[in-house]
DSSP file (Angstrom, degrees, kcal/mol; ACC not computed):
  #  RESIDUE AA STRUCTURE BP1 BP2  ACC     N-H-->O    O-->H-N    N-H-->O    O-->H-N    TCO  KAPPA ALPHA  PHI   PSI    X-CA   Y-CA   Z-CA
    1    1 A M              0   0    0      0, 0.0     2,-0.5     0, 0.0    10,-0.2   0.000 360.0 360.0 360.0 126.9  -35.3   12.0   25.5
    2    2 A T  E     -A   10   0A   0      8,-1.7     8,-2.2     0, 0.0     2,-0.3  -0.916 360.0-139.9-111.4 134.6  -38.0   14.5   26.3
    3    3 A E  E     -A    9   0A   0     -2,-0.5     2,-0.2     6,-0.2     6,-0.2  -0.691  12.9-149.9 -93.1 143.4  -37.7   18.1   25.5
    4    4 A E    >   -     0   0    0      4,-2.1     3,-1.2    -2,-0.3    -1,-0.0  -0.584  28.4-105.5-104.2 172.5  -38.9   20.8   27.8
    5    5 A T  T 3  S+     0   0    0      1,-0.3    -1,-0.1    -2,-0.2    -2,-0.0   0.739 112.9  63.1 -72.6 -23.6  -40.2   24.2   26.9
    6    6 A N  T 3  S-     0   0    0      2,-0.1    -1,-0.3     1,-0.1     3,-0.1   0.380 118.2-103.2 -85.7   7.2  -37.1   26.1   28.0
    7    7 A G  S <  S+     0   0    0     -3,-1.2     2,-0.1     1,-0.3    -2,-0.1   0.366  84.4 117.9  91.7  -4.2  -34.9   24.4   25.3
    8    8 A S        -     0   0    0     -5,-0.0    -4,-2.1     1,-0.0     2,-0.4  -0.444  55.0-134.0 -88.7 169.0  -33.2   22.0   27.6
    9    9 A A  E     -A    3   0A   0     -6,-0.2     2,-0.5    -2,-0.1    -6,-0.2  -0.924   2.8-145.1-125.7 149.8  -33.5   18.2   27.4
   10   10 A R  E     -A    2   0A   0     -8,-2.2    -8,-1.7    -2,-0.4     2,-0.5  -0.964  13.5-167.2-115.9 125.2  -34.0   15.5   30.0
   11   11 A I        -     0   0    0     -2,-0.5     2,-0.1   -10,-0.2    -2,-0.0  -0.949  13.7-141.7-114.4 126.4  -32.3   12.2   29.5
   12   12 A S     >  -     0   0    0     -2,-0.5     4,-1.9     1,-0.1     5,-0.2  -0.417  22.4-115.4 -84.7 162.0  -33.4    9.3   31.6
   13   13 A V  H  > S+     0   0    0      1,-0.2     4,-2.7     2,-0.2     5,-0.2   0.851 117.0  58.8 -61.3 -35.5  -31.1    6.7   33.1
   14   14 A K  H  > S+     0   0    0      2,-0.2     4,-2.5     1,-0.2    -1,-0.2   0.915 104.9  48.6 -61.8 -43.3  -32.9    4.1   30.9
   15   15 A E  H  > S+     0   0    0      2,-0.2     4,-2.1     1,-0.2    -1,-0.2   0.896 111.9  49.1 -65.0 -39.8  -31.9    6.0   27.8
   16   16 A V  H  X S+     0   0    0     -4,-1.9     4,-2.5     2,-0.2    -2,-0.2   0.923 111.0  50.8 -63.1 -43.5  -28.3    6.3   28.9
   17   17 A Y  H  X S+     0   0    0     -4,-2.7     4,-2.3     1,-0.2    -2,-0.2   0.913 109.4  50.1 -61.2 -43.8  -28.3    2.5   29.7
   18   18 A L  H  X S+     0   0    0     -4,-2.5     4,-2.2     2,-0.2    -1,-0.2   0.903 111.1  49.0 -63.0 -41.0  -29.7    1.7   26.2
   19   19 A Q  H  X S+     0   0    0     -4,-2.1     4,-2.5     2,-0.2    -1,-0.2   0.910 110.2  50.9 -64.9 -41.2  -27.0    3.8   24.6
   20   20 A V  H  X S+     0   0    0     -4,-2.5     4,-2.6     1,-0.2    -2,-0.2   0.900 109.6  51.0 -62.2 -40.4  -24.3    2.2   26.7
   21   21 A Q  H  X S+     0   0    0     -4,-2.3     4,-2.3     2,-0.2    -1,-0.2   0.900 110.0  49.3 -64.3 -40.8  -25.6   -1.2   25.6
   22   22 A Q  H  X S+     0   0    0     -4,-2.2     4,-2.4     2,-0.2    -2,-0.2   0.917 112.1  48.2 -64.2 -42.7  -25.5   -0.2   22.0
   23   23 A I  H  X S+     0   0    0     -4,-2.5     4,-2.6     1,-0.2    -2,-0.2   0.914 110.8  51.1 -63.9 -42.0  -22.0    1.0   22.3
   24   24 A Q  H  X S+     0   0    0     -4,-2.6     4,-2.2     1,-0.2    -1,-0.2   0.908 109.8  50.2 -61.7 -41.6  -21.0   -2.2   24.1
   25   25 A S  H  X S+     0   0    0     -4,-2.3     4,-2.0     2,-0.2    -2,-0.2   0.914 111.2  48.3 -62.9 -43.2  -22.5   -4.3   21.3
   26   26 A M  H  X S+     0   0    0     -4,-2.4     4,-2.3     1,-0.2    -2,-0.2   0.905 110.8  51.0 -64.8 -40.1  -20.7   -2.2   18.6
   27   27 A L  H  X S+     0   0    0     -4,-2.6     4,-2.9     1,-0.2    -1,-0.2   0.880 108.0  52.6 -64.4 -37.8  -17.4   -2.6   20.5
   28   28 A E  H  X S+     0   0    0     -4,-2.2     4,-2.1     2,-0.2    -1,-0.2   0.902 109.4  49.3 -64.4 -40.0  -17.9   -6.4   20.8
   29   29 A K  H  X S+     0   0    0     -4,-2.0     4,-1.4     2,-0.2    -2,-0.2   0.920 113.0  46.9 -63.6 -43.3  -18.4   -6.5   17.0
   30   30 A I  H  X S+     0   0    0     -4,-2.3     4,-1.3     1,-0.2     3,-0.3   0.928 111.8  50.7 -64.0 -44.7  -15.2   -4.5   16.4
   31   31 A A  H  < S+     0   0    0     -4,-2.9    -1,-0.2     1,-0.2    -2,-0.2   0.865 109.7  50.0 -62.6 -36.6  -13.2   -6.6   18.9
   32   32 A S  H  < S+     0   0    0     -4,-2.1     4,-0.4     1,-0.2    -1,-0.2   0.783 111.0  50.2 -73.7 -24.8  -14.4   -9.8   17.2
   33   33 A A  H  X S+     0   0    0     -4,-1.4     4,-2.1    -3,-0.3    -1,-0.2   0.691  91.8  79.7 -84.1 -18.7  -13.4   -8.4   13.7
   34   34 A L  H  X S+     0   0    0     -4,-1.3     4,-2.6     1,-0.2     5,-0.2   0.898  87.9  51.9 -60.8 -45.4   -9.9   -7.4   14.8
   35   35 A P  H  > S+     0   0    0      0, 0.0     4,-2.1     0, 0.0    -1,-0.2   0.916 112.0  47.7 -59.5 -40.2   -8.1  -10.8   14.6
   36   36 A G  H  > S+     0   0    0     -4,-0.4     4,-2.3     1,-0.2    -2,-0.2   0.898 111.4  50.4 -64.7 -39.7   -9.4  -11.3   11.1
   37   37 A M  H  X S+     0   0    0     -4,-2.1     4,-2.8     2,-0.2    -1,-0.2   0.885 107.6  54.1 -64.7 -37.9   -8.3   -7.8   10.1
   38   38 A K  H  X S+     0   0    0     -4,-2.6     4,-2.5     2,-0.2    -2,-0.2   0.931 109.5  47.5 -61.8 -45.1   -4.9   -8.5   11.6
   39   39 A D  H  X S+     0   0    0     -4,-2.1     4,-2.5     2,-0.2    -2,-0.2   0.912 112.3  49.6 -62.5 -42.4   -4.6  -11.6    9.4
   40   40 A Q  H  X S+     0   0    0     -4,-2.3     4,-2.5     1,-0.2    -2,-0.2   0.912 111.9  47.9 -63.6 -41.9   -5.7   -9.7    6.3
   41   41 A L  H  X S+     0   0    0     -4,-2.8     4,-2.5     2,-0.2    -1,-0.2   0.881 110.7  51.7 -66.8 -37.5   -3.2   -6.9    7.0
   42   42 A T  H  X S+     0   0    0     -4,-2.5     4,-2.1     2,-0.2    -2,-0.2   0.931 112.0  46.3 -63.7 -45.0   -0.4   -9.5    7.5
   43   43 A D  H  X S+     0   0    0     -4,-2.5     4,-2.3     1,-0.2    -2,-0.2   0.904 112.7  50.4 -63.0 -41.3   -1.2  -11.1    4.2
   44   44 A L  H  X S+     0   0    0     -4,-2.5     4,-2.5     1,-0.2    -2,-0.2   0.897 108.7  51.8 -64.1 -40.5   -1.4   -7.8    2.5
   45   45 A E  H  X S+     0   0    0     -4,-2.5     4,-2.5     2,-0.2    -1,-0.2   0.905 109.3  50.1 -63.4 -40.9    1.9   -6.8    3.9
   46   46 A K  H  X S+     0   0    0     -4,-2.1     4,-2.4     2,-0.2    -2,-0.2   0.913 111.2  49.2 -62.7 -42.5    3.5  -10.0    2.6
   47   47 A D  H  X S+     0   0    0     -4,-2.3     4,-2.6     2,-0.2    -2,-0.2   0.912 111.2  49.1 -62.9 -42.7    2.0   -9.4   -0.8
   48   48 A V  H  X S+     0   0    0     -4,-2.5     4,-2.5     2,-0.2    -2,-0.2   0.919 111.5  48.8 -64.9 -43.1    3.3   -5.8   -0.9
   49   49 A R  H  X S+     0   0    0     -4,-2.5     4,-2.5     2,-0.2    -1,-0.2   0.909 111.8  49.7 -62.7 -41.4    6.8   -6.9    0.1
   50   50 A E  H  X S+     0   0    0     -4,-2.4     4,-2.3     2,-0.2    -2,-0.2   0.918 111.8  47.8 -63.9 -43.2    6.8   -9.6   -2.5
   51   51 A Q  H  X S+     0   0    0     -4,-2.6     4,-2.6     2,-0.2    -2,-0.2   0.889 110.6  52.4 -64.6 -38.6    5.7   -7.1   -5.2
   52   52 A L  H  X S+     0   0    0     -4,-2.5     4,-2.6     2,-0.2    -2,-0.2   0.927 109.9  47.7 -63.0 -45.4    8.4   -4.7   -4.1
   53   53 A R  H  X S+     0   0    0     -4,-2.5     4,-2.5     1,-0.2    -2,-0.2   0.907 112.0  51.1 -60.9 -41.2   11.1   -7.4   -4.3
   54   54 A D  H  X S+     0   0    0     -4,-2.3     4,-2.3     2,-0.2    -2,-0.2   0.916 111.2  47.0 -63.0 -43.9    9.7   -8.3   -7.8
   55   55 A H  H  X S+     0   0    0     -4,-2.6     4,-2.7     2,-0.2    -1,-0.2   0.895 110.9  52.2 -66.0 -39.4    9.8   -4.7   -9.0
   56   56 A E  H  X S+     0   0    0     -4,-2.6     4,-2.3     1,-0.2    -2,-0.2   0.930 110.3  48.4 -61.8 -43.9   13.3   -4.2   -7.6
   57   57 A N  H  X S+     0   0    0     -4,-2.5     4,-2.1     2,-0.2    -2,-0.2   0.908 111.9  49.4 -63.1 -41.2   14.5   -7.3   -9.5
   58   58 A R  H  X S+     0   0    0     -4,-2.3     4,-2.4     1,-0.2    -2,-0.2   0.919 110.6  49.7 -64.0 -43.1   12.9   -6.1  -12.7
   59   59 A L  H  X S+     0   0    0     -4,-2.7     4,-2.7     1,-0.2    -1,-0.2   0.894 109.2  52.1 -63.7 -39.0   14.5   -2.6  -12.3
   60   60 A R  H  X S+     0   0    0     -4,-2.3     4,-2.4     2,-0.2    -1,-0.2   0.904 110.1  48.9 -62.9 -40.8   17.9   -4.2  -11.7
   61   61 A K  H  X S+     0   0    0     -4,-2.1     4,-2.3     2,-0.2    -2,-0.2   0.912 111.5  49.1 -65.5 -41.5   17.5   -6.3  -14.9
   62   62 A V  H  X S+     0   0    0     -4,-2.4     4,-2.4     2,-0.2    -2,-0.2   0.936 111.9  48.8 -63.0 -45.6   16.4   -3.2  -16.9
   63   63 A E  H  X S+     0   0    0     -4,-2.7     4,-2.4     1,-0.2    -2,-0.2   0.902 109.9  52.2 -60.2 -41.1   19.4   -1.2  -15.6
   64   64 A M  H  X S+     0   0    0     -4,-2.4     4,-2.1     1,-0.2    -1,-0.2   0.919 110.5  47.8 -61.6 -43.2   21.7   -4.1  -16.4
   65   65 A R  H  X S+     0   0    0     -4,-2.3     4,-2.7     2,-0.2    -2,-0.2   0.885 109.5  53.5 -65.2 -38.9   20.4   -4.2  -20.0
   66   66 A V  H  X S+     0   0    0     -4,-2.4     4,-2.4     1,-0.2    -2,-0.2   0.936 110.4  46.4 -61.9 -45.6   20.8   -0.4  -20.4
   67   67 A W  H  X S+     0   0    0     -4,-2.4     4,-2.0     2,-0.2    -1,-0.2   0.873 111.4  52.1 -66.2 -35.6   24.4   -0.6  -19.3
   68   68 A Q  H  X S+     0   0    0     -4,-2.1     4,-2.2     2,-0.2    -1,-0.2   0.925 110.6  47.8 -64.3 -43.0   25.0   -3.5  -21.7
   69   69 A M  H  X S+     0   0    0     -4,-2.7     4,-2.8     1,-0.2    -2,-0.2   0.889 109.6  53.2 -65.3 -38.1   23.5   -1.5  -24.5
   70   70 A M  H  X S+     0   0    0     -4,-2.4     4,-2.5     2,-0.2    -1,-0.2   0.887 108.4  50.8 -63.0 -38.0   25.6    1.5  -23.6
   71   71 A A  H  X S+     0   0    0     -4,-2.0     4,-2.4     2,-0.2    -2,-0.2   0.913 111.1  47.9 -65.5 -42.6   28.7   -0.7  -23.8
   72   72 A V  H  X S+     0   0    0     -4,-2.2     4,-2.6     2,-0.2    -2,-0.2   0.935 112.9  47.8 -63.7 -46.3   27.7   -2.0  -27.2
   73   73 A V  H  X S+     0   0    0     -4,-2.8     4,-2.5     1,-0.2    -2,-0.2   0.903 112.1  50.2 -62.3 -41.3   27.1    1.5  -28.5
   74   74 A S  H  X S+     0   0    0     -4,-2.5     4,-2.0     2,-0.2    -1,-0.2   0.908 110.9  49.2 -63.1 -42.0   30.4    2.7  -27.0
   75   75 A F  H  X S+     0   0    0     -4,-2.4     4,-2.1     2,-0.2    -2,-0.2   0.932 112.3  47.4 -63.8 -45.6   32.2   -0.1  -28.7
   76   76 A V  H  X S+     0   0    0     -4,-2.6     4,-1.5     1,-0.2    -2,-0.2   0.903 112.3  50.2 -62.6 -41.3   30.6    0.6  -32.1
   77   77 A A  H  < S+     0   0    0     -4,-2.5    -1,-0.2    -5,-0.2    -2,-0.2   0.844 110.5  50.8 -66.0 -32.3   31.3    4.3  -31.7
   78   78 A A  H  < S+     0   0    0     -4,-2.0     4,-0.3     1,-0.2    -2,-0.2   0.871 117.5  36.7 -73.9 -36.9   35.0    3.5  -30.9
   79   79 A I  H  X S+     0   0    0     -4,-2.1     4,-2.3     1,-0.2     5,-0.2   0.576  94.0  87.5 -94.2  -7.9   35.5    1.2  -33.9
   80   80 A A  H  X S+     0   0    0     -4,-1.5     4,-2.4     1,-0.2     5,-0.2   0.905  88.3  50.0 -58.9 -43.5   33.4    3.1  -36.4
   81   81 A P  H  > S+     0   0    0      0, 0.0     4,-1.5     0, 0.0    -1,-0.2   0.882 110.6  50.9 -62.8 -34.5   36.3    5.4  -37.5
   82   82 A L  H  > S+     0   0    0     -4,-0.3     4,-1.2     2,-0.2    -2,-0.2   0.907 111.4  47.2 -66.9 -40.4   38.5    2.4  -38.0
   83   83 A I  H  X S+     0   0    0     -4,-2.3     4,-1.1     1,-0.2    -1,-0.2   0.887 109.6  52.9 -69.2 -38.9   35.9    0.7  -40.2
   84   84 A T  H  < S+     0   0    0     -4,-2.4    -1,-0.2     1,-0.2    -2,-0.2   0.819 106.4  53.9 -68.6 -28.7   35.3    3.8  -42.2
   85   85 A R  H  < S+     0   0    0     -4,-1.5    -1,-0.2     1,-0.2    -2,-0.2   0.823 106.3  53.4 -70.4 -31.8   39.0    4.1  -43.0
   86   86 A L  H  < S+     0   0    0     -4,-1.2    -1,-0.2    -3,-0.2    -2,-0.2   0.744  91.1  88.1 -77.2 -22.8   39.1    0.5  -44.3
   87   87 A L     <        0   0    0     -4,-1.1     0, 0.0     1,-0.1     0, 0.0  -0.575 360.0 360.0 -78.6 138.1   36.3    1.1  -46.7
   88   88 A P              0   0    0      0, 0.0    -1,-0.1     0, 0.0    -3,-0.1   0.498 360.0 360.0 -73.4 360.0   37.4    2.4  -50.2
């Protein structure tokens, strides 16, 4: 690109051609990387789904234990007055 004195620029056909060739080369690199990226994203999605299922199962187990503990505490609270009456 050659600059002229009035502040405008002149771009030759050769320079445009070279830029188009560079862009084409970059697009070819991107296109060749896409299948690998697709596989990586598919694997990542499977991992995320598996982790989500694992977390859901863990949360269900924790909730189940909480409710079991609440049942035990409720039972103890219900029989505590009976036990205190039996003690001398």
